[in-house]
N, C-alpha and C positions, 0 to 999 in steps of 0.2 A: 558458400556459407549462408546458412539461414540466420535471420535477424529476429530477435525477440525484443519488443519494447515493453518495459514494465512501467506502468503509470502509478505513481504514488501521490496521494494527497499531501502527506506530510513526510518529513525527513525521518522515517522509520517504518512506515506502513508496509512497504514491500518486504523489508527484512523480516518483520514479525509475521506477516501473513503468508508469504510464499517464497521465502529465502531458500528453502530446500529445493524448490523447482528451479529457481534461478541457478543454483549450484549444479543441479542435474543437467540443465541445458548447456551450461558452460563446459561441463565435462564432456558433453557430446559435440563440442566445437561450434556451438552457436555463437553468434555475435550478440552481446548483451548490452542493451542501452537502458539505463535507469533514469527516468525523468520524474522529478518531483515538482509539484505545482506551487504550493504555498510556502515559499522560501525567503521572502523579502525581509530584510532588516528594516525596522521602523525606529528612527531615533527617538529617544526620550519617551518611551511608552508610559502611559498612566493608567490608573483604574484597573479594570479586570485584565487588560493586556499585560500590565506590569505584574499583577498578582500571579499570572501564569508562569512567570519565571522566578519570582521571589518565593513562591510556594515550593519550588524545587531546590531551594537553598542558594539561589544565584542572586547576587547583589544587583541593585538597579542600574549600576554603571556597566554591567556586562552586556555585550551585544549578543543577545540570546540566540538569534538566528545564525549569526556567524559561528557561534559555538556548535550549533546543530549541523551547519553545513560542513564543519570540520569533522564531526562524527560521521556524516554521510560519506565524506571523502575516505575516511578510514575503512568504512564498510566496503566501499567500492574497491579499494585496493586489496582487501582481504579476499573478496569474492571474485576478483578478476574481471570486474565490470569493464567493458571496452569503452563506453562513453557515458559520462555523467552529465545530466542536464538539469539545471535549476531554472524554472520558468519565471521565478521572481514576482509572484503575486502575493499580496498580504493575507495572512491567516485571518480567520473569522473574528478574533478579538480586535482586529484593526479595521473591521468593516461594519462595526455597529452592533456586534454581539457582545453584550456587556455582563453576562453571567454564565455560570456553568449550564444552567437550564436552557438558556437561549441557544447554546451550541447544539442541542439535541432536539430543538423544536423545528417546525417547518421553516424553510428559508424566509428571511425578511423580504417584504415586497420591494424595499429600496436597496437590496443587495444585487447590484447590477454586474456581478463578476462574470456571468456566463458569456456575454458577447466577447469580452476580452479573452476569456479562456478558449472560446471557439477559435478565435484568430490565432492565438499562440499554438494551440494544438494542431490546427490545420497546417501551419507552417512546419511544425515538427514532423507531421506525417508525410508531407511532401519531401522533406529532407531525408528522412530515415527510410521510408517505404518498407515498413516491417512485414515479415511473413506472419508474425503472431503478436497480438497485443494482450497484455495482462492488465486488468482493470478491477477496481473494487466492486463489491456488491452493495456497499453502503450499509452493511449490518451495523446496528447501533445507532444509525441515523445522524452521525456527526455531520453538521451542515457542510463542511468542506468536502467530505466524501460524497455527500448527496449532490452538490453542485458539479463535481467532476463527473459523476456517473450520468447526470442529466445532460451533460454536454456531448456525450459520445454519439447519440443518434444523429447529430448534425455533421459528423465528421466523415460520413460515407465509408465507414469501415464495414466490411462484410462480416456478418454474424459468424461465419465460419472461421474468421481470423481472430476471434476474441475468446479468451478465457477469463471469467469473472471470479476473482479470488474471495475467500471468506475473510473479511476484515478481522484481524487478530490484534490484540486480545479481546475485542468485543465479542467474537464468537465463543471465546472461553467463558466469559461472564454471562452472556445471554445466548445460550445454545438454541433457543427457539426463535431468535431474531430473524426477520424476513428481509429479503433483498428489496431494494428500492423498486417502486412500481414502474420505473422507466426501463427496466431490463426487458428484453424481448420475451414474448410468450414461447413456450415449447422447449425451454432449456432443460437439460438433464444433468445430474451430478456426474462428475468425472473425478475419480480418486487416483492420484499419481503417487506411486511409492517413493518416499524420500528417506528410507531407512539409512541408506549409505551416506546421505547428505546431512543427517541430523546434527552431527557434531560440528560440522562446518557452519550450519545455520545458526546454532546456538552461539558459537564464537562470533559470528557476524552480528547477531542481535546485541551482544554485549558492547559492541562499538558505540552504541547510542547510550552512553553512560548517564547523560542528564535525564533520560526518560525511564531508566530501568527501575529505580525505587518506586516511582509513581505507577508504572504499568505492571510491574511484577512483584513488588515488595522488596526487591534487592537482587543483586547479581546471583546469589546462591540459588534463588528460586527460578531463574530463567530456564535452566535445563529441565528441572522437574516439571514445571508448568507446561512447557512446550512438548516434552516427550510424552507426558500423560495425555495431553490433548490430541496429538497426532496419532498416538496409539488408538485412542477411541475413534478418531476419524476413520482410520483404516478398518477397525472392527465393524463400524457401522456399515461398511460396504463390502464385508466378507473377505477382507485382506488381513494378512499378518503384517507385523512391523508397524511402520509409521507412514501416514499418508497426508498430503495436502489435497483438499477437495475444492473443486471448481464447478461452476456452471458452464455448460457448453452446448452447442447445437447437438441434436440427437445422434448424428452420424460422425461427430468430430473424431472420436477415438479411432474409428476404422480408417479415416482419411489420414490421420497424423501419427498412427502407431509407430511406424518405422523411424520417425524423426524425433520422437520424444523419448 
């Protein structure tokens, strides 16, 4: 059995960005491991951190991250994820990023999360020994996505083992957004057809109910937004149906075609 490790900065990024591919590999009997980095509950949040939950209609006494972990658990059950991992690091609003603008600015010089992240992910890699790793491109430049992507080169993962996914819905809102500079040179787009998996992907995304109004405008818009986006992604690469697009080493498809 081949093993795929999906790395998610937040509790929803993999679902929104490459949930169709996750479902596709699961149907092909891959072992699926979903690991999310920034999942820690922080008691009694204040300021911008508190606003991140109250702006979504949640009262200050709600454990926001516990709620989101429960949503992640529902997604994992729906998609048949074999192992769910929460790396238990604090999100950016708990690391000194005090405004929406700061989340999309370059990382703070006093944000020392990378050494801890390197240690945690190194242990995960040793334990899991995945055949294939899915990681974000950091489109949109959210600092949590950026810090995860910039950790990868230290993990000694072969470039031939990584597919970098297009962070969604950032890719919907900012179609010209560029990947983070830390990605290797010479990568090429790879479009995987997920037409058969779209319904399952949409249902999985809806598991993250606390995020849907903010990210998509409401549950009714999830299907139309994602179906339109993935149809365009397919068309951009000469395909019919729906596609999720990744960056990969130039000869990736020829080496992995029979397993994907």
